[in-house]
mmCIF file as gemmi writes it, N, C-alpha and C atoms, coordinates in Angstrom:
data_model
loop_
_atom_site.group_PDB
_atom_site.id
_atom_site.type_symbol
_atom_site.label_atom_id
_atom_site.label_alt_id
_atom_site.label_comp_id
_atom_site.label_asym_id
_atom_site.label_entity_id
_atom_site.label_seq_id
_atom_site.pdbx_PDB_ins_code
_atom_site.Cartn_x
_atom_site.Cartn_y
_atom_site.Cartn_z
_atom_site.occupancy
_atom_site.B_iso_or_equiv
_atom_site.pdbx_formal_charge
_atom_site.auth_seq_id
_atom_site.auth_asym_id
_atom_site.pdbx_PDB_model_num
ATOM 1 N N . UNK Axp A 1 ? -152.132 -112.052 94.104 1 0 ? 1 A 1
ATOM 2 C CA . UNK Axp A 1 ? -152.357 -112.732 93.242 1 0 ? 1 A 1
ATOM 3 C C . UNK Axp A 1 ? -153.145 -114.076 93.513 1 0 ? 1 A 1
ATOM 4 N N . UNK Axp A 2 ? -154.256 -114.574 93.395 1 0 ? 2 A 1
ATOM 5 C CA . UNK Axp A 2 ? -154.501 -115.853 93.622 1 0 ? 2 A 1
ATOM 6 C C . UNK Axp A 2 ? -154.471 -116.796 92.669 1 0 ? 2 A 1
ATOM 7 N N . UNK Axp A 3 ? -153.454 -118.228 92.963 1 0 ? 3 A 1
ATOM 8 C CA . UNK Axp A 3 ? -153.166 -119.693 92.218 1 0 ? 3 A 1
ATOM 9 C C . UNK Axp A 3 ? -153.945 -120.757 92.597 1 0 ? 3 A 1
ATOM 10 N N . UNK Axp A 4 ? -154.275 -121.611 91.813 1 0 ? 4 A 1
ATOM 11 C CA . UNK Axp A 4 ? -154.616 -122.783 92.059 1 0 ? 4 A 1
ATOM 12 C C . UNK Axp A 4 ? -154.003 -123.58 91.042 1 0 ? 4 A 1
ATOM 13 N N . UNK Axp A 5 ? -153.718 -124.782 91.409 1 0 ? 5 A 1
ATOM 14 C CA . UNK Axp A 5 ? -152.672 -125.795 90.596 1 0 ? 5 A 1
ATOM 15 C C . UNK Axp A 5 ? -154.041 -126.801 90.571 1 0 ? 5 A 1
ATOM 16 N N . UNK Axp A 6 ? -154.205 -127.778 89.386 1 0 ? 6 A 1
ATOM 17 C CA . UNK Axp A 6 ? -155.291 -128.592 88.942 1 0 ? 6 A 1
ATOM 18 C C . UNK Axp A 6 ? -154.192 -129.882 88.2 1 0 ? 6 A 1
ATOM 19 N N . UNK Axp A 7 ? -154.568 -130.809 88.939 1 0 ? 7 A 1
ATOM 20 C CA . UNK Axp A 7 ? -153.897 -132.388 88.133 1 0 ? 7 A 1
ATOM 21 C C . UNK Axp A 7 ? -155.103 -132.388 86.903 1 0 ? 7 A 1
ATOM 22 N N . UNK Axp A 8 ? -154.755 -132.314 85.795 1 0 ? 8 A 1
ATOM 23 C CA . UNK Axp A 8 ? -155.719 -132.595 84.891 1 0 ? 8 A 1
ATOM 24 C C . UNK Axp A 8 ? -155.326 -133.524 84.085 1 0 ? 8 A 1
ATOM 25 N N . UNK Axp A 9 ? -155.779 -134.719 84.169 1 0 ? 9 A 1
ATOM 26 C CA . UNK Axp A 9 ? -155.461 -135.583 82.826 1 0 ? 9 A 1
ATOM 27 C C . UNK Axp A 9 ? -153.694 -135.854 83.737 1 0 ? 9 A 1
ATOM 28 N N . UNK Axp A 10 ? -153.129 -136.322 82.999 1 0 ? 10 A 1
ATOM 29 C CA . UNK Axp A 10 ? -151.468 -136.519 83.255 1 0 ? 10 A 1
ATOM 30 C C . UNK Axp A 10 ? -150.257 -134.886 83.486 1 0 ? 10 A 1
ATOM 31 N N . UNK Axp A 11 ? -151.259 -133.722 83.578 1 0 ? 11 A 1
ATOM 32 C CA . UNK Axp A 11 ? -150.596 -132.8 83.793 1 0 ? 11 A 1
ATOM 33 C C . UNK Axp A 11 ? -151.096 -131.801 84.197 1 0 ? 11 A 1
ATOM 34 N N . UNK Axp A 12 ? -150.267 -131.135 85.402 1 0 ? 12 A 1
ATOM 35 C CA . UNK Axp A 12 ? -150.284 -130.009 85.926 1 0 ? 12 A 1
ATOM 36 C C . UNK Axp A 12 ? -150.526 -128.472 85.933 1 0 ? 12 A 1
ATOM 37 N N . UNK Axp A 13 ? -151.758 -127.962 85.534 1 0 ? 13 A 1
ATOM 38 C CA . UNK Axp A 13 ? -152.187 -126.577 85.016 1 0 ? 13 A 1
ATOM 39 C C . UNK Axp A 13 ? -152.075 -125.957 86.352 1 0 ? 13 A 1
ATOM 40 N N . UNK Axp A 14 ? -151.955 -124.743 85.863 1 0 ? 14 A 1
ATOM 41 C CA . UNK Axp A 14 ? -151.96 -123.369 87.116 1 0 ? 14 A 1
ATOM 42 C C . UNK Axp A 14 ? -153.025 -122.423 86.682 1 0 ? 14 A 1
ATOM 43 N N . UNK Axp A 15 ? -153.806 -121.911 87.587 1 0 ? 15 A 1
ATOM 44 C CA . UNK Axp A 15 ? -154.694 -120.968 86.637 1 0 ? 15 A 1
ATOM 45 C C . UNK Axp A 15 ? -154.684 -120.03 87.743 1 0 ? 15 A 1
ATOM 46 N N . UNK Axp A 16 ? -154.654 -118.43 87.414 1 0 ? 16 A 1
ATOM 47 C CA . UNK Axp A 16 ? -154.757 -117.458 87.972 1 0 ? 16 A 1
ATOM 48 C C . UNK Axp A 16 ? -155.861 -116.354 87.632 1 0 ? 16 A 1
ATOM 49 N N . UNK Axp A 17 ? -156.337 -116.034 89.299 1 0 ? 17 A 1
ATOM 50 C CA . UNK Axp A 17 ? -157.409 -115.818 89.282 1 0 ? 17 A 1
ATOM 51 C C . UNK Axp A 17 ? -157.63 -113.932 88.888 1 0 ? 17 A 1
ATOM 52 N N . UNK Axp A 18 ? -158.561 -113.408 88.365 1 0 ? 18 A 1
ATOM 53 C CA . UNK Axp A 18 ? -158.351 -111.746 88.296 1 0 ? 18 A 1
ATOM 54 C C . UNK Axp A 18 ? -158.3 -111.303 89.317 1 0 ? 18 A 1
ATOM 55 N N . UNK Axp A 19 ? -158.312 -110.014 89.669 1 0 ? 19 A 1
ATOM 56 C CA . UNK Axp A 19 ? -158.679 -108.986 90.891 1 0 ? 19 A 1
ATOM 57 C C . UNK Axp A 19 ? -160.297 -109.239 90.727 1 0 ? 19 A 1
ATOM 58 N N . UNK Axp A 20 ? -160.326 -109.716 92.505 1 0 ? 20 A 1
ATOM 59 C CA . UNK Axp A 20 ? -161.671 -109.822 92.185 1 0 ? 20 A 1
ATOM 60 C C . UNK Axp A 20 ? -163.017 -108.789 92.928 1 0 ? 20 A 1
ATOM 61 N N . UNK Axp A 21 ? -164.378 -108.855 91.748 1 0 ? 21 A 1
ATOM 62 C CA . UNK Axp A 21 ? -164.924 -107.406 91.485 1 0 ? 21 A 1
ATOM 63 C C . UNK Axp A 21 ? -166.005 -107.517 93.545 1 0 ? 21 A 1
ATOM 64 N N . UNK Axp A 22 ? -166.348 -106.656 93.995 1 0 ? 22 A 1
ATOM 65 C CA . UNK Axp A 22 ? -167.106 -106.553 95.089 1 0 ? 22 A 1
ATOM 66 C C . UNK Axp A 22 ? -168.049 -107.976 95.321 1 0 ? 22 A 1
ATOM 67 N N . UNK Axp A 23 ? -168.755 -108.762 94.489 1 0 ? 23 A 1
ATOM 68 C CA . UNK Axp A 23 ? -169.652 -109.207 94.487 1 0 ? 23 A 1
ATOM 69 C C . UNK Axp A 23 ? -169.137 -110.241 95.323 1 0 ? 23 A 1
ATOM 70 N N . UNK Axp A 24 ? -167.888 -110.548 94.773 1 0 ? 24 A 1
ATOM 71 C CA . UNK Axp A 24 ? -167.361 -111.912 95.326 1 0 ? 24 A 1
ATOM 72 C C . UNK Axp A 24 ? -166.88 -111.809 96.625 1 0 ? 24 A 1
ATOM 73 N N . UNK Axp A 25 ? -166.533 -110.723 97.132 1 0 ? 25 A 1
ATOM 74 C CA . UNK Axp A 25 ? -166.843 -110.523 98.483 1 0 ? 25 A 1
ATOM 75 C C . UNK Axp A 25 ? -168.093 -110.963 99.332 1 0 ? 25 A 1
ATOM 76 N N . UNK Axp A 26 ? -169.043 -110.526 98.993 1 0 ? 26 A 1
ATOM 77 C CA . UNK Axp A 26 ? -170.15 -110.296 99.418 1 0 ? 26 A 1
ATOM 78 C C . UNK Axp A 26 ? -170.361 -111.962 98.952 1 0 ? 26 A 1
ATOM 79 N N . UNK Axp A 27 ? -170.649 -112.602 97.993 1 0 ? 27 A 1
ATOM 80 C CA . UNK Axp A 27 ? -170.626 -114.192 97.993 1 0 ? 27 A 1
ATOM 81 C C . UNK Axp A 27 ? -169.637 -115.233 98.702 1 0 ? 27 A 1
ATOM 82 N N . UNK Axp A 28 ? -168.524 -114.366 98.901 1 0 ? 28 A 1
ATOM 83 C CA . UNK Axp A 28 ? -167.346 -115.691 100.085 1 0 ? 28 A 1
ATOM 84 C C . UNK Axp A 28 ? -167.867 -114.816 101.327 1 0 ? 28 A 1
ATOM 85 N N . UNK Axp A 29 ? -168.346 -114.308 102.209 1 0 ? 29 A 1
ATOM 86 C CA . UNK Axp A 29 ? -168.847 -113.807 102.851 1 0 ? 29 A 1
ATOM 87 C C . UNK Axp A 29 ? -170.164 -114.644 103.481 1 0 ? 29 A 1
ATOM 88 N N . UNK Axp A 30 ? -171.2 -114.505 102.813 1 0 ? 30 A 1
ATOM 89 C CA . UNK Axp A 30 ? -172.493 -115.506 102.971 1 0 ? 30 A 1
ATOM 90 C C . UNK Axp A 30 ? -171.57 -116.891 102.909 1 0 ? 30 A 1
ATOM 91 N N . UNK Axp A 31 ? -170.989 -117.669 101.729 1 0 ? 31 A 1
ATOM 92 C CA . UNK Axp A 31 ? -170.095 -118.526 102.233 1 0 ? 31 A 1
ATOM 93 C C . UNK Axp A 31 ? -169.322 -118.954 103.435 1 0 ? 31 A 1
ATOM 94 N N . UNK Axp A 32 ? -168.797 -118.341 103.689 1 0 ? 32 A 1
ATOM 95 C CA . UNK Axp A 32 ? -168.097 -118.644 104.552 1 0 ? 32 A 1
ATOM 96 C C . UNK Axp A 32 ? -169.248 -118.876 106.197 1 0 ? 32 A 1
ATOM 97 N N . UNK Axp A 33 ? -169.965 -117.987 106.122 1 0 ? 33 A 1
ATOM 98 C CA . UNK Axp A 33 ? -171.122 -118.102 107.675 1 0 ? 33 A 1
ATOM 99 C C . UNK Axp A 33 ? -171.909 -119.928 107.556 1 0 ? 33 A 1
ATOM 100 N N . UNK Axp A 34 ? -171.978 -120.484 105.972 1 0 ? 34 A 1
ATOM 101 C CA . UNK Axp A 34 ? -172.668 -121.938 106.171 1 0 ? 34 A 1
ATOM 102 C C . UNK Axp A 34 ? -171.349 -122.882 106.26 1 0 ? 34 A 1
ATOM 103 N N . UNK Axp A 35 ? -169.89 -122.576 106.489 1 0 ? 35 A 1
ATOM 104 C CA . UNK Axp A 35 ? -169.33 -123.528 106.31 1 0 ? 35 A 1
ATOM 105 C C . UNK Axp A 35 ? -168.715 -124.233 107.748 1 0 ? 35 A 1
ATOM 106 N N . UNK Axp A 36 ? -169.175 -125.174 107.853 1 0 ? 36 A 1
ATOM 107 C CA . UNK Axp A 36 ? -168.383 -126.035 109.024 1 0 ? 36 A 1
ATOM 108 C C . UNK Axp A 36 ? -167.522 -126.943 109.022 1 0 ? 36 A 1
ATOM 109 N N . UNK Axp A 37 ? -166.234 -127.116 109.115 1 0 ? 37 A 1
ATOM 110 C CA . UNK Axp A 37 ? -165.344 -128.033 108.572 1 0 ? 37 A 1
ATOM 111 C C . UNK Axp A 37 ? -165.6 -129.135 109.437 1 0 ? 37 A 1
ATOM 112 N N . UNK Axp A 38 ? -165.965 -129.443 110.087 1 0 ? 38 A 1
ATOM 113 C CA . UNK Axp A 38 ? -166.158 -130.755 110.963 1 0 ? 38 A 1
ATOM 114 C C . UNK Axp A 38 ? -167.353 -131.392 110.079 1 0 ? 38 A 1
ATOM 115 N N . UNK Axp A 39 ? -168.428 -130.469 110.03 1 0 ? 39 A 1
ATOM 116 C CA . UNK Axp A 39 ? -169.632 -131.154 109.531 1 0 ? 39 A 1
ATOM 117 C C . UNK Axp A 39 ? -170.481 -130.039 108.071 1 0 ? 39 A 1
ATOM 118 N N . UNK Axp A 40 ? -169.638 -129.999 107.14 1 0 ? 40 A 1
ATOM 119 C CA . UNK Axp A 40 ? -169.499 -129.855 105.971 1 0 ? 40 A 1
ATOM 120 C C . UNK Axp A 40 ? -170.666 -130.433 104.798 1 0 ? 40 A 1
ATOM 121 N N . UNK Axp A 41 ? -171.943 -130.089 104.49 1 0 ? 41 A 1
ATOM 122 C CA . UNK Axp A 41 ? -172.513 -130.824 103.736 1 0 ? 41 A 1
ATOM 123 C C . UNK Axp A 41 ? -172.241 -130.928 102.338 1 0 ? 41 A 1
ATOM 124 N N . UNK Axp A 42 ? -172.738 -132.027 101.503 1 0 ? 42 A 1
ATOM 125 C CA . UNK Axp A 42 ? -172.46 -131.99 99.919 1 0 ? 42 A 1
ATOM 126 C C . UNK Axp A 42 ? -172.969 -130.912 99.578 1 0 ? 42 A 1
ATOM 127 N N . UNK Axp A 43 ? -174.029 -130.026 99.568 1 0 ? 43 A 1
ATOM 128 C CA . UNK Axp A 43 ? -173.986 -128.815 99.091 1 0 ? 43 A 1
ATOM 129 C C . UNK Axp A 43 ? -173.337 -127.468 99.01 1 0 ? 43 A 1
ATOM 130 N N . UNK Axp A 44 ? -173.097 -127.319 100.529 1 0 ? 44 A 1
ATOM 131 C CA . UNK Axp A 44 ? -171.988 -126.521 100.516 1 0 ? 44 A 1
ATOM 132 C C . UNK Axp A 44 ? -170.694 -126.746 99.896 1 0 ? 44 A 1
ATOM 133 N N . UNK Axp A 45 ? -170.05 -128.011 100.059 1 0 ? 45 A 1
ATOM 134 C CA . UNK Axp A 45 ? -168.999 -128.232 99.273 1 0 ? 45 A 1
ATOM 135 C C . UNK Axp A 45 ? -169.058 -128.117 97.713 1 0 ? 45 A 1
ATOM 136 N N . UNK Axp A 46 ? -170.283 -128.338 97.589 1 0 ? 46 A 1
ATOM 137 C CA . UNK Axp A 46 ? -170.193 -127.923 95.946 1 0 ? 46 A 1
ATOM 138 C C . UNK Axp A 46 ? -170.445 -126.741 95.73 1 0 ? 46 A 1
ATOM 139 N N . UNK Axp A 47 ? -170.865 -125.557 96.454 1 0 ? 47 A 1
ATOM 140 C CA . UNK Axp A 47 ? -170.752 -124.166 96.502 1 0 ? 47 A 1
ATOM 141 C C . UNK Axp A 47 ? -169.636 -123.878 96.63 1 0 ? 47 A 1
ATOM 142 N N . UNK Axp A 48 ? -168.695 -124.497 97.883 1 0 ? 48 A 1
ATOM 143 C CA . UNK Axp A 48 ? -167.543 -123.848 97.425 1 0 ? 48 A 1
ATOM 144 C C . UNK Axp A 48 ? -166.672 -124.149 96.683 1 0 ? 48 A 1
ATOM 145 N N . UNK Axp A 49 ? -166.875 -125.234 95.72 1 0 ? 49 A 1
ATOM 146 C CA . UNK Axp A 49 ? -166.544 -125.682 94.519 1 0 ? 49 A 1
ATOM 147 C C . UNK Axp A 49 ? -167.043 -124.293 93.471 1 0 ? 49 A 1
ATOM 148 N N . UNK Axp A 50 ? -167.675 -124.2 93.412 1 0 ? 50 A 1
ATOM 149 C CA . UNK Axp A 50 ? -168.753 -123.188 92.396 1 0 ? 50 A 1
ATOM 150 C C . UNK Axp A 50 ? -168.272 -122.249 92.385 1 0 ? 50 A 1
ATOM 151 N N . UNK Axp A 51 ? -168.062 -121.512 93.685 1 0 ? 51 A 1
ATOM 152 C CA . UNK Axp A 51 ? -167.318 -120.167 93.797 1 0 ? 51 A 1
ATOM 153 C C . UNK Axp A 51 ? -165.969 -120.227 93.423 1 0 ? 51 A 1
ATOM 154 N N . UNK Axp A 52 ? -165.355 -121.35 93.625 1 0 ? 52 A 1
ATOM 155 C CA . UNK Axp A 52 ? -163.827 -121.032 92.973 1 0 ? 52 A 1
ATOM 156 C C . UNK Axp A 52 ? -163.786 -121.275 91.66 1 0 ? 52 A 1
ATOM 157 N N . UNK Axp A 53 ? -164.676 -122.04 91.106 1 0 ? 53 A 1
ATOM 158 C CA . UNK Axp A 53 ? -164.887 -121.663 89.507 1 0 ? 53 A 1
ATOM 159 C C . UNK Axp A 53 ? -165.204 -120.303 89.155 1 0 ? 53 A 1
ATOM 160 N N . UNK Axp A 54 ? -165.992 -119.408 89.517 1 0 ? 54 A 1
ATOM 161 C CA . UNK Axp A 54 ? -166.397 -118.39 89.362 1 0 ? 54 A 1
ATOM 162 C C . UNK Axp A 54 ? -165.387 -116.95 89.431 1 0 ? 54 A 1
ATOM 163 N N . UNK Axp A 55 ? -164.966 -117.375 90.694 1 0 ? 55 A 1
ATOM 164 C CA . UNK Axp A 55 ? -163.729 -116.696 90.988 1 0 ? 55 A 1
ATOM 165 C C . UNK Axp A 55 ? -162.297 -116.254 89.982 1 0 ? 55 A 1
ATOM 166 N N . UNK Axp A 56 ? -162.103 -117.682 89.434 1 0 ? 56 A 1
ATOM 167 C CA . UNK Axp A 56 ? -160.666 -117.914 88.331 1 0 ? 56 A 1
ATOM 168 C C . UNK Axp A 56 ? -161.701 -118.068 87.252 1 0 ? 56 A 1
ATOM 169 N N . UNK Axp A 57 ? -162.992 -117.034 86.859 1 0 ? 57 A 1
ATOM 170 C CA . UNK Axp A 57 ? -162.855 -116.846 85.557 1 0 ? 57 A 1
ATOM 171 C C . UNK Axp A 57 ? -163.912 -117.807 84.803 1 0 ? 57 A 1
ATOM 172 N N . UNK Axp A 58 ? -164.148 -119.399 85.165 1 0 ? 58 A 1
ATOM 173 C CA . UNK Axp A 58 ? -164.636 -120.634 84.345 1 0 ? 58 A 1
ATOM 174 C C . UNK Axp A 58 ? -163.645 -120.686 83.656 1 0 ? 58 A 1
ATOM 175 N N . UNK Axp A 59 ? -162.193 -120.628 84.1 1 0 ? 59 A 1
ATOM 176 C CA . UNK Axp A 59 ? -161.359 -121.222 82.88 1 0 ? 59 A 1
ATOM 177 C C . UNK Axp A 59 ? -161.084 -122.79 83.488 1 0 ? 59 A 1
ATOM 178 N N . UNK Axp A 60 ? -161.864 -123.336 84.194 1 0 ? 60 A 1
ATOM 179 C CA . UNK Axp A 60 ? -162.105 -124.824 84.533 1 0 ? 60 A 1
ATOM 180 C C . UNK Axp A 60 ? -163.566 -125.429 85.055 1 0 ? 60 A 1
ATOM 181 N N . UNK Axp A 61 ? -163.996 -126.335 85.204 1 0 ? 61 A 1
ATOM 182 C CA . UNK Axp A 61 ? -165.294 -126.542 85.498 1 0 ? 61 A 1
ATOM 183 C C . UNK Axp A 61 ? -165.559 -127.201 87.09 1 0 ? 61 A 1
ATOM 184 N N . UNK Axp A 62 ? -166.458 -127.669 87.177 1 0 ? 62 A 1
ATOM 185 C CA . UNK Axp A 62 ? -166.432 -128.047 89.026 1 0 ? 62 A 1
ATOM 186 C C . UNK Axp A 62 ? -165.9 -129.933 89.072 1 0 ? 62 A 1
ATOM 187 N N . UNK Axp A 63 ? -166.15 -130.557 87.716 1 0 ? 63 A 1
ATOM 188 C CA . UNK Axp A 63 ? -165.586 -131.809 87.41 1 0 ? 63 A 1
ATOM 189 C C . UNK Axp A 63 ? -163.986 -131.658 87.403 1 0 ? 63 A 1
ATOM 190 N N . UNK Axp A 64 ? -163.52 -130.614 87.119 1 0 ? 64 A 1
ATOM 191 C CA . UNK Axp A 64 ? -161.66 -130.38 86.877 1 0 ? 64 A 1
ATOM 192 C C . UNK Axp A 64 ? -161.247 -129.924 88.226 1 0 ? 64 A 1
ATOM 193 N N . UNK Axp A 65 ? -162.072 -129.431 89.013 1 0 ? 65 A 1
ATOM 194 C CA . UNK Axp A 65 ? -161.646 -129.324 90.023 1 0 ? 65 A 1
ATOM 195 C C . UNK Axp A 65 ? -161.777 -130.287 91.761 1 0 ? 65 A 1
ATOM 196 N N . UNK Axp A 66 ? -163.106 -131.146 91.324 1 0 ? 66 A 1
ATOM 197 C CA . UNK Axp A 66 ? -162.975 -132.464 92.041 1 0 ? 66 A 1
ATOM 198 C C . UNK Axp A 66 ? -161.933 -133.727 91.451 1 0 ? 66 A 1
ATOM 199 N N . UNK Axp A 67 ? -161.957 -133.497 90.428 1 0 ? 67 A 1
ATOM 200 C CA . UNK Axp A 67 ? -160.608 -134.59 89.671 1 0 ? 67 A 1
ATOM 201 C C . UNK Axp A 67 ? -159.153 -133.805 89.656 1 0 ? 67 A 1
ATOM 202 N N . UNK Axp A 68 ? -158.875 -132.772 90.048 1 0 ? 68 A 1
ATOM 203 C CA . UNK Axp A 68 ? -157.905 -132.312 89.801 1 0 ? 68 A 1
ATOM 204 C C . UNK Axp A 68 ? -156.967 -131.925 91.441 1 0 ? 68 A 1
ATOM 205 N N . UNK Axp A 69 ? -157.925 -132.341 91.951 1 0 ? 69 A 1
ATOM 206 C CA . UNK Axp A 69 ? -157.285 -131.721 93.62 1 0 ? 69 A 1
ATOM 207 C C . UNK Axp A 69 ? -157.571 -133.234 94.336 1 0 ? 69 A 1
ATOM 208 N N . UNK Axp A 70 ? -156.031 -133.427 95.164 1 0 ? 70 A 1
ATOM 209 C CA . UNK Axp A 70 ? -156.399 -134.441 96.152 1 0 ? 70 A 1
ATOM 210 C C . UNK Axp A 70 ? -157.295 -134.31 97.189 1 0 ? 70 A 1
ATOM 211 N N . UNK Axp A 71 ? -157.487 -135.377 97.498 1 0 ? 71 A 1
ATOM 212 C CA . UNK Axp A 71 ? -158.554 -135.308 98.569 1 0 ? 71 A 1
ATOM 213 C C . UNK Axp A 71 ? -158.066 -134.577 99.94 1 0 ? 71 A 1
ATOM 214 N N . UNK Axp A 72 ? -156.737 -134.753 100.503 1 0 ? 72 A 1
ATOM 215 C CA . UNK Axp A 72 ? -156.683 -134.172 101.517 1 0 ? 72 A 1
ATOM 216 C C . UNK Axp A 72 ? -156.251 -132.946 101.294 1 0 ? 72 A 1
ATOM 217 N N . UNK Axp A 73 ? -156.032 -131.946 100.058 1 0 ? 73 A 1
ATOM 218 C CA . UNK Axp A 73 ? -155.833 -130.83 99.704 1 0 ? 73 A 1
ATOM 219 C C . UNK Axp A 73 ? -156.862 -129.935 99.971 1 0 ? 73 A 1
ATOM 220 N N . UNK Axp A 74 ? -158.201 -130.736 98.974 1 0 ? 74 A 1
ATOM 221 C CA . UNK Axp A 74 ? -159.198 -130.261 98.548 1 0 ? 74 A 1
ATOM 222 C C . UNK Axp A 74 ? -159.93 -129.062 99.942 1 0 ? 74 A 1
ATOM 223 N N . UNK Axp A 75 ? -160.217 -129.253 100.669 1 0 ? 75 A 1
ATOM 224 C CA . UNK Axp A 75 ? -160.994 -128.482 101.44 1 0 ? 75 A 1
ATOM 225 C C . UNK Axp A 75 ? -160.126 -127.28 101.668 1 0 ? 75 A 1
ATOM 226 N N . UNK Axp A 76 ? -159.224 -127.261 102.096 1 0 ? 76 A 1
ATOM 227 C CA . UNK Axp A 76 ? -157.919 -126.547 102.5 1 0 ? 76 A 1
ATOM 228 C C . UNK Axp A 76 ? -158.238 -125.623 101.331 1 0 ? 76 A 1
ATOM 229 N N . UNK Axp A 77 ? -157.686 -126.041 100.034 1 0 ? 77 A 1
ATOM 230 C CA . UNK Axp A 77 ? -157.608 -125.076 98.694 1 0 ? 77 A 1
ATOM 231 C C . UNK Axp A 77 ? -158.698 -124.243 98.826 1 0 ? 77 A 1
ATOM 232 N N . UNK Axp A 78 ? -159.831 -124.617 98.658 1 0 ? 78 A 1
ATOM 233 C CA . UNK Axp A 78 ? -161.321 -124.284 98.712 1 0 ? 78 A 1
ATOM 234 C C . UNK Axp A 78 ? -161.504 -123.155 99.783 1 0 ? 78 A 1
ATOM 235 N N . UNK Axp A 79 ? -161.258 -123.138 100.724 1 0 ? 79 A 1
ATOM 236 C CA . UNK Axp A 79 ? -161.025 -122.675 101.619 1 0 ? 79 A 1
ATOM 237 C C . UNK Axp A 79 ? -160.391 -121.401 101.771 1 0 ? 79 A 1
ATOM 238 N N . UNK Axp A 80 ? -159.039 -121.447 101.097 1 0 ? 80 A 1
ATOM 239 C CA . UNK Axp A 80 ? -158.205 -120.977 100.929 1 0 ? 80 A 1
ATOM 240 C C . UNK Axp A 80 ? -158.743 -119.62 100.091 1 0 ? 80 A 1
ATOM 241 N N . UNK Axp A 81 ? -159.468 -120.227 98.929 1 0 ? 81 A 1
ATOM 242 C CA . UNK Axp A 81 ? -159.832 -118.883 97.802 1 0 ? 81 A 1
ATOM 243 C C . UNK Axp A 81 ? -160.71 -118.469 99.262 1 0 ? 81 A 1
ATOM 244 N N . UNK Axp A 82 ? -161.968 -118.784 99.435 1 0 ? 82 A 1
ATOM 245 C CA . UNK Axp A 82 ? -163.313 -117.807 100.071 1 0 ? 82 A 1
ATOM 246 C C . UNK Axp A 82 ? -162.083 -117.17 101.194 1 0 ? 82 A 1
ATOM 247 N N . UNK Axp A 83 ? -161.608 -117.43 101.847 1 0 ? 83 A 1
ATOM 248 C CA . UNK Axp A 83 ? -160.021 -116.634 103.068 1 0 ? 83 A 1
ATOM 249 C C . UNK Axp A 83 ? -159.813 -115.597 102.407 1 0 ? 83 A 1
ATOM 250 N N . UNK Axp A 84 ? -158.989 -115.647 100.925 1 0 ? 84 A 1
ATOM 251 C CA . UNK Axp A 84 ? -157.974 -114.742 100.703 1 0 ? 84 A 1
ATOM 252 C C . UNK Axp A 84 ? -159.496 -113.462 100.114 1 0 ? 84 A 1
ATOM 253 N N . UNK Axp A 85 ? -160.245 -113.765 99.841 1 0 ? 85 A 1
ATOM 254 C CA . UNK Axp A 85 ? -160.99 -112.946 99.507 1 0 ? 85 A 1
ATOM 255 C C . UNK Axp A 85 ? -162.123 -112.208 100.352 1 0 ? 85 A 1
ATOM 256 N N . UNK Axp A 86 ? -162.328 -112.588 101.282 1 0 ? 86 A 1
ATOM 257 C CA . UNK Axp A 86 ? -163.268 -112.266 102.458 1 0 ? 86 A 1
ATOM 258 C C . UNK Axp A 86 ? -162.109 -111.191 103.611 1 0 ? 86 A 1
ATOM 259 N N . UNK Axp A 87 ? -161.286 -112.21 103.936 1 0 ? 87 A 1
ATOM 260 C CA . UNK Axp A 87 ? -159.877 -111.665 104.265 1 0 ? 87 A 1
ATOM 261 C C . UNK Axp A 87 ? -159.066 -110.544 104.024 1 0 ? 87 A 1
ATOM 262 N N . UNK Axp A 88 ? -159.067 -111.033 102.606 1 0 ? 88 A 1
ATOM 263 C CA . UNK Axp A 88 ? -158.276 -109.41 101.673 1 0 ? 88 A 1
ATOM 264 C C . UNK Axp A 88 ? -159.512 -108.46 102.209 1 0 ? 88 A 1
ATOM 265 N N . UNK Axp A 89 ? -160.267 -108.388 101.97 1 0 ? 89 A 1
ATOM 266 C CA . UNK Axp A 89 ? -161.006 -107.278 101.976 1 0 ? 89 A 1
ATOM 267 C C . UNK Axp A 89 ? -160.828 -106.736 103.221 1 0 ? 89 A 1
ATOM 268 N N . UNK Axp A 90 ? -160.906 -107.324 104.267 1 0 ? 90 A 1
ATOM 269 C CA . UNK Axp A 90 ? -160.559 -106.747 106.107 1 0 ? 90 A 1
ATOM 270 C C . UNK Axp A 90 ? -159.58 -106.261 106.252 1 0 ? 90 A 1
ATOM 271 N N . UNK Axp A 91 ? -158.448 -107 105.249 1 0 ? 91 A 1
ATOM 272 C CA . UNK Axp A 91 ? -156.919 -106.231 105.868 1 0 ? 91 A 1
ATOM 273 C C . UNK Axp A 91 ? -157.319 -105.062 105.386 1 0 ? 91 A 1
ATOM 274 N N . UNK Axp A 92 ? -157.695 -104.514 104.117 1 0 ? 92 A 1
ATOM 275 C CA . UNK Axp A 92 ? -157.156 -103.315 103.58 1 0 ? 92 A 1
ATOM 276 C C . UNK Axp A 92 ? -158.491 -102.39 104.102 1 0 ? 92 A 1
ATOM 277 N N . UNK Axp A 93 ? -159.198 -102.833 104.991 1 0 ? 93 A 1
ATOM 278 C CA . UNK Axp A 93 ? -160.41 -101.769 105.781 1 0 ? 93 A 1
ATOM 279 C C . UNK Axp A 93 ? -159.793 -101.428 106.911 1 0 ? 93 A 1
ATOM 280 N N . UNK Axp A 94 ? -158.83 -102.471 107.698 1 0 ? 94 A 1
ATOM 281 C CA . UNK Axp A 94 ? -157.931 -102.232 108.629 1 0 ? 94 A 1
ATOM 282 C C . UNK Axp A 94 ? -156.706 -101.212 108.312 1 0 ? 94 A 1
ATOM 283 N N . UNK Axp A 95 ? -156.379 -101.481 107.343 1 0 ? 95 A 1
ATOM 284 C CA . UNK Axp A 95 ? -155.008 -100.716 107.022 1 0 ? 95 A 1
ATOM 285 C C . UNK Axp A 95 ? -155.345 -99.104 107.152 1 0 ? 95 A 1
ATOM 286 N N . UNK Axp A 96 ? -157.035 -98.761 106.207 1 0 ? 96 A 1
ATOM 287 C CA . UNK Axp A 96 ? -157.213 -98.03 105.963 1 0 ? 96 A 1
ATOM 288 C C . UNK Axp A 96 ? -157.736 -97.019 107.41 1 0 ? 96 A 1
ATOM 289 N N . UNK Axp A 97 ? -158.016 -97.564 108.298 1 0 ? 97 A 1
ATOM 290 C CA . UNK Axp A 97 ? -158.581 -97.336 109.155 1 0 ? 97 A 1
ATOM 291 C C . UNK Axp A 97 ? -157.778 -96.898 110.568 1 0 ? 97 A 1
ATOM 292 N N . UNK Axp A 98 ? -156.789 -97.281 110.043 1 0 ? 98 A 1
ATOM 293 C CA . UNK Axp A 98 ? -155.642 -97.015 110.925 1 0 ? 98 A 1
ATOM 294 C C . UNK Axp A 98 ? -154.863 -95.255 111.43 1 0 ? 98 A 1
């Protein structure tokens, strides 16, 4: 189960994502191809945030993510979401192929 913690106002809120559908895997793979941590563009960063909002069922907004995560944790938290979905699927495939 995936969780994200956002500091909204003076309160830390924890959100849980439901089990992702297949489209989330496709979108995660597509987004992972665009990511270059050393040279990430504003557009790709916005896509990462929007993807995270979608994965968590729009329980929060893009602005909530930008305002609710600390700068030094943001990229790591967003890529963790992409990796959990794309990587989680790969791990299940490896187990079934053994």
